[in-house]
C-alpha positions as a printed NumPy array, in Angstrom:
array([[  1.89 ,  21.692,  31.992],
       [  0.353,  18.182,  31.796],
       [ -2.943,  17.445,  33.214],
       [ -4.669,  14.279,  34.075],
       [ -8.192,  13.589,  35.355],
       [ -9.699,  10.669,  37.271],
       [-13.106,  10.438,  39.042],
       [-14.117,   8.135,  41.921],
       [-16.059,  10.397,  44.304],
       [-17.737,  13.887,  44.562],
       [-14.696,  15.377,  46.434],
       [-12.92 ,  17.413,  43.903],
       [ -8.993,  17.919,  44.304],
       [ -6.506,  19.919,  42.224],
       [ -3.271,  18.039,  42.722],
       [ -0.321,  20.176,  41.958],
       [  2.937,  18.285,  41.672],
       [  6.058,  20.516,  42.185],
       [  8.701,  19.62 ,  39.632],
       [ 11.317,  19.251,  42.507],
       [  9.098,  16.559,  44.065],
       [  8.988,  14.597,  40.782],
       [ 12.776,  14.813,  40.526],
       [ 13.507,  13.948,  44.104],
       [ 11.204,  10.987,  44.655],
       [  9.038,   9.888,  41.849],
       [  8.028,   6.741,  43.797],
       [  6.414,   8.813,  46.699],
       [  4.657,  11.083,  44.079],
       [  3.125,   7.917,  42.306],
       [  1.898,   6.643,  45.73 ],
       [  0.34 ,   9.925,  46.688],
       [ -1.426,  10.15 ,  43.319],
       [ -2.81 ,   6.692,  43.557],
       [ -4.118,   7.144,  47.137],
       [ -5.673,  10.51 ,  46.231],
       [ -7.188,   9.248,  43.1  ],
       [ -8.686,   6.338,  44.807],
       [-10.448,   8.482,  47.341],
       [-11.528,  11.57 ,  45.361],
       [-12.11 ,  13.183,  41.977],
       [ -8.572,  14.365,  41.068],
       [ -7.141,  16.663,  38.518],
       [ -3.406,  16.481,  38.392],
       [ -1.182,  19.295,  37.215],
       [  2.618,  18.975,  36.447],
       [  3.868,  22.5  ,  36.207],
       [  7.297,  22.997,  34.844],
       [  8.068,  26.178,  36.644],
       [  6.812,  28.988,  38.932],
       [  4.593,  30.604,  36.239],
       [  2.685,  27.381,  35.45 ],
       [  2.528,  26.651,  39.204],
       [  0.807,  30.102,  39.797],
       [ -1.463,  29.464,  36.703],
       [ -2.605,  26.097,  38.049],
       [ -3.702,  27.622,  41.456],
       [ -5.45 ,  30.615,  39.81 ],
       [ -7.416,  28.153,  37.625],
       [ -8.346,  25.724,  40.498],
       [-12.086,  26.698,  40.398],
       [-13.977,  24.966,  43.171],
       [-11.373,  22.24 ,  43.498],
       [ -9.525,  22.113,  46.769],
       [ -5.635,  22.445,  46.059],
       [ -3.286,  19.8  ,  47.12 ],
       [  0.478,  20.342,  46.9  ],
       [  2.906,  17.54 ,  46.384],
       [  6.288,  19.024,  47.216],
       [  8.441,  20.326,  50.082],
       [  8.406,  23.344,  52.345],
       [  9.216,  25.792,  49.425],
       [  6.246,  24.591,  47.354],
       [  3.858,  25.327,  50.355],
       [  5.479,  28.81 ,  50.919],
       [  5.173,  29.403,  47.166],
       [  1.404,  28.671,  47.265],
       [  0.619,  30.583,  50.51 ],
       [  2.573,  33.569,  49.147],
       [  0.645,  33.534,  45.84 ],
       [ -2.728,  33.249,  47.442],
       [ -1.81 ,  35.962,  49.88 ],
       [ -0.803,  38.378,  47.175],
       [ -4.093,  37.621,  45.301],
       [ -5.982,  38.152,  48.43 ],
       [ -7.487,  34.659,  48.249],
       [ -5.619,  33.045,  51.19 ],
       [ -8.543,  33.241,  53.65 ],
       [-11.016,  31.34 ,  51.618],
       [ -8.757,  28.638,  50.287],
       [ -7.681,  25.765,  52.405],
       [ -4.549,  24.028,  51.311],
       [ -3.461,  20.512,  51.57 ],
       [  0.218,  19.173,  51.47 ],
       [  1.752,  15.833,  50.645],
       [  5.534,  16.564,  51.66 ],
       [  8.017,  15.337,  49.06 ],
       [ 11.223,  16.741,  48.668],
       [ 14.615,  17.531,  50.696],
       [ 13.174,  20.421,  52.873],
       [ 10.433,  19.159,  55.072],
       [ 11.174,  20.747,  58.524],
       [  8.477,  23.421,  58.135],
       [  5.783,  20.723,  57.249],
       [  6.945,  18.537,  60.078],
       [  6.604,  21.477,  62.483],
       [  3.085,  22.329,  61.188],
       [  1.801,  18.659,  61.866],
       [  1.804,  17.341,  58.325],
       [  2.582,  13.611,  58.145],
       [  5.784,  13.21 ,  56.197],
       [  5.086,   9.775,  54.768],
       [  3.312,   9.716,  51.336],
       [  0.539,   7.45 ,  52.35 ],
       [ -0.189,   9.056,  55.844],
       [ -0.166,  12.545,  54.119],
       [ -2.543,  11.517,  51.362],
       [ -4.789,   9.933,  53.807],
       [ -4.785,  13.133,  55.747],
       [ -5.817,  15.045,  52.704],
       [ -8.675,  12.782,  52.346],
       [ -9.847,  12.344,  55.842],
       [ -8.408,  15.298,  57.766],
       [ -9.793,  18.67 ,  58.651],
       [ -8.895,  22.222,  58.012],
       [ -6.891,  24.054,  60.838],
       [ -6.516,  27.659,  60.766],
       [ -2.983,  28.736,  61.064],
       [ -1.188,  31.893,  61.998],
       [  1.552,  33.747,  59.938],
       [  3.599,  36.917,  59.723],
       [  3.213,  39.442,  56.928],
       [  6.094,  41.846,  56.238],
       [  6.071,  45.386,  54.802],
       [  7.027,  43.949,  51.289],
       [  3.877,  41.767,  51.313],
       [  5.898,  38.573,  51.956],
       [  4.577,  35.833,  54.27 ],
       [  6.404,  33.782,  57.016],
       [  4.693,  30.51 ,  58.183],
       [  7.335,  29.317,  60.681],
       [ 10.097,  31.716,  61.77 ],
       [ 12.196,  34.596,  61.053],
       [ 15.908,  34.315,  61.91 ],
       [ 18.521,  37.083,  62.06 ],
       [ 21.168,  36.636,  61.072],
       [ 20.2  ,  33.787,  58.658],
       [ 21.686,  30.235,  58.955],
       [ 25.362,  30.07 ,  57.791],
       [ 26.737,  27.626,  55.423],
       [ 27.579,  25.086,  58.166],
       [ 24.121,  25.134,  59.677],
       [ 22.574,  24.891,  56.12 ],
       [ 24.553,  21.723,  55.551],
       [ 23.747,  20.106,  58.814],
       [ 19.964,  20.778,  58.13 ],
       [ 20.272,  19.279,  54.746],
       [ 21.822,  16.146,  56.189],
       [ 19.126,  15.986,  58.814],
       [ 16.371,  16.201,  56.182],
       [ 18.016,  13.481,  54.262],
       [ 18.262,  11.271,  57.148],
       [ 14.609,  11.949,  58.132],
       [ 13.401,  11.226,  54.581],
       [ 14.622,   7.561,  54.827],
       [ 12.334,   6.973,  57.766],
       [  9.964,   4.361,  56.197],
       [  7.812,   3.364,  53.297],
       [  6.721,   6.547,  51.445],
       [  8.645,   8.703,  53.798],
       [ 11.442,   9.292,  51.086],
       [ 13.634,   7.882,  48.525],
       [ 14.932,   4.3  ,  49.152],
       [ 18.777,   4.096,  49.376],
       [ 19.101,   2.677,  45.881],
       [ 16.906,   5.506,  44.411],
       [ 18.929,   8.238,  46.376],
       [ 22.18 ,   6.773,  44.855],
       [ 20.748,   7.133,  41.335],
       [ 19.445,  10.702,  42.321],
       [ 22.857,  11.679,  43.502],
       [ 24.418,  10.427,  40.303],
       [ 21.951,  12.456,  38.18 ],
       [ 22.653,  15.445,  40.176],
       [ 26.318,  15.015,  39.683],
       [ 25.702,  14.855,  35.714],
       [ 22.934,  17.539,  35.391],
       [ 23.864,  21.092,  36.273],
       [ 21.747,  22.353,  39.114],
       [ 20.065,  25.865,  38.729],
       [ 21.343,  28.066,  41.504],
       [ 19.039,  29.025,  44.198],
       [ 16.814,  32.073,  43.832],
       [ 18.558,  33.481,  46.986],
       [ 22.007,  32.409,  48.095],
       [ 22.521,  31.681,  51.901],
       [ 24.804,  34.224,  53.723],
       [ 28.063,  33.144,  55.096],
       [ 28.516,  32.582,  58.866],
       [ 27.79 ,  35.824,  60.615],
       [ 28.972,  37.361,  63.887],
       [ 27.334,  39.745,  66.193],
       [ 24.99 ,  42.341,  64.849],
       [ 23.905,  45.749,  66.121],
       [ 20.08 ,  46.035,  65.428],
       [ 17.158,  48.058,  66.948],
       [ 14.2  ,  45.654,  67.697],
       [ 10.853,  47.31 ,  68.471],
       [  7.737,  45.371,  69.545],
       [  4.486,  47.441,  69.175],
       [  6.513,  50.599,  69.225],
       [  8.592,  49.837,  72.332],
       [ 12.224,  49.155,  72.005],
       [ 13.399,  45.731,  73.211],
       [ 17.098,  46.252,  72.187],
       [ 18.737,  49.256,  70.705],
       [ 21.882,  49.651,  68.473],
       [ 24.292,  50.075,  71.494],
       [ 23.693,  46.34 ,  72.392],
       [ 25.271,  43.751,  69.893],
       [ 23.204,  40.67 ,  69.615],
       [ 23.875,  37.116,  68.592],
       [ 20.495,  36.43 ,  67.04 ],
       [ 16.973,  37.684,  66.758],
       [ 13.918,  35.339,  66.018],
       [ 10.284,  36.157,  65.43 ],
       [  7.49 ,  33.445,  65.142],
       [  3.79 ,  33.656,  64.849],
       [  1.96 ,  32.81 ,  67.894],
       [ -1.658,  32.372,  69.052],
       [ -3.987,  35.239,  69.419],
       [ -2.657,  37.214,  66.568],
       [  0.676,  37.998,  68.378],
       [  4.398,  37.536,  67.308],
       [  6.773,  36.053,  69.839],
       [ 10.178,  37.676,  69.69 ],
       [ 13.511,  36.405,  71.267],
       [ 16.837,  38.485,  71.246],
       [ 19.91 ,  36.802,  72.366],
       [ 22.469,  39.524,  73.339],
       [ 26.143,  38.854,  73.105],
       [ 27.4  ,  37.382,  76.313],
       [ 30.668,  38.232,  78.03 ],
       [ 31.728,  35.452,  80.478],
       [ 28.363,  33.96 ,  81.675],
       [ 25.711,  33.423,  79.062],
       [ 23.427,  36.311,  78.847],
       [ 19.689,  35.705,  79.373],
       [ 17.461,  36.003,  76.17 ],
       [ 15.136,  39.066,  75.855],
       [ 11.569,  37.89 ,  75.284],
       [  8.682,  39.899,  74.261],
       [  5.179,  39.452,  72.532],
       [  3.336,  41.808,  70.375],
       [  1.267,  42.352,  67.151],
       [  3.973,  44.271,  65.26 ],
       [  7.777,  43.844,  65.189],
       [ 10.163,  46.14 ,  63.646],
       [ 13.895,  45.471,  63.063],
       [ 16.261,  48.058,  61.827],
       [ 19.896,  49.029,  61.73 ],
       [ 22.971,  48.337,  59.435],
       [ 21.872,  46.431,  56.286],
       [ 21.051,  42.803,  57.427],
       [ 19.948,  39.662,  55.887],
       [ 17.145,  37.426,  57.465],
       [ 15.964,  33.978,  56.896],
       [ 12.1  ,  33.618,  56.566],
       [ 11.219,  29.894,  56.661],
       [ 13.434,  28.378,  54.071],
       [ 14.535,  31.51 ,  52.089],
       [ 17.063,  34.221,  52.784],
       [ 16.202,  37.714,  52.002],
       [ 17.976,  41.142,  52.124],
       [ 20.034,  42.982,  52.635],
       [ 17.485,  45.484,  54.02 ],
       [ 17.852,  48.443,  56.464],
       [ 14.579,  47.819,  58.125],
       [ 11.729,  45.396,  58.001],
       [  8.49 ,  45.17 ,  59.809],
       [  6.415,  42.003,  60.403],
       [  2.716,  42.021,  61.472],
       [  1.21 ,  38.878,  63.108],
       [ -2.131,  37.688,  61.748],
       [ -4.302,  35.162,  63.494],
       [ -5.961,  32.283,  61.523],
       [ -4.753,  33.743,  58.35 ],
       [ -4.504,  30.618,  56.358],
       [ -6.025,  27.063,  56.37 ],
       [ -4.106,  23.84 ,  56.344],
       [ -5.643,  20.285,  56.177],
       [ -4.21 ,  18.246,  59.12 ],
       [ -4.982,  14.752,  60.605],
       [ -7.902,  14.724,  62.956]])
């Protein structure tokens, strides 16, 4: 793990650059480093893998951590700090670089390198809600059951690539993406940690919100979604299988959501987990801090 230090002002930042970001768009990474180094005292870490990524965060000291990476880097950092029980007292900043930016965009983080780096320097911490499951995993955006199938994953990847070309600093230039595509065809890509499930059909699940049954195993459902909401609650939407006219979704809010039934997979933010027979999510208000534009 390489480290570089610069020193213009008293504001101290630990800039952790995810290896995927370096491979995906080195120019945006360079721009982000230049902007951050011009406005603060920075220590730049270039971890080569998850272990070095975790070690860099653990050794941050009094420095404010800034992640240069995509949604997965943000999820990794939040998960690490949560398991170390240090999430409450550590505000994170993000400069989105990579091919998965939908979560960052939904949280309000600018997706251009310059704008995002400026927000790190001039923005303010905002407390964010999340879900914690019974395996100590965290969810920042949403839980989806069943997870996205292969076709939807391809559509989302295509949308991310299109959005990434939205302007200077927003993503790779066309000629750079062409080079990156050529490199990816020549260099073997490590398989993802969790494979996406194939297209799924109706499932039979029991969904309980604060101990009250919203839907039971007798009613097949097309999908279930759980998202963290304000006030320490989770918002639940269940879409029953429709026969003829489209069935109205079942909506509920509560602090605790339990899903059980035949072994199922679920998508939490950008990762697919399972199969599990039951999973419980608890909503937590203001559980983590993210620096956003004022």
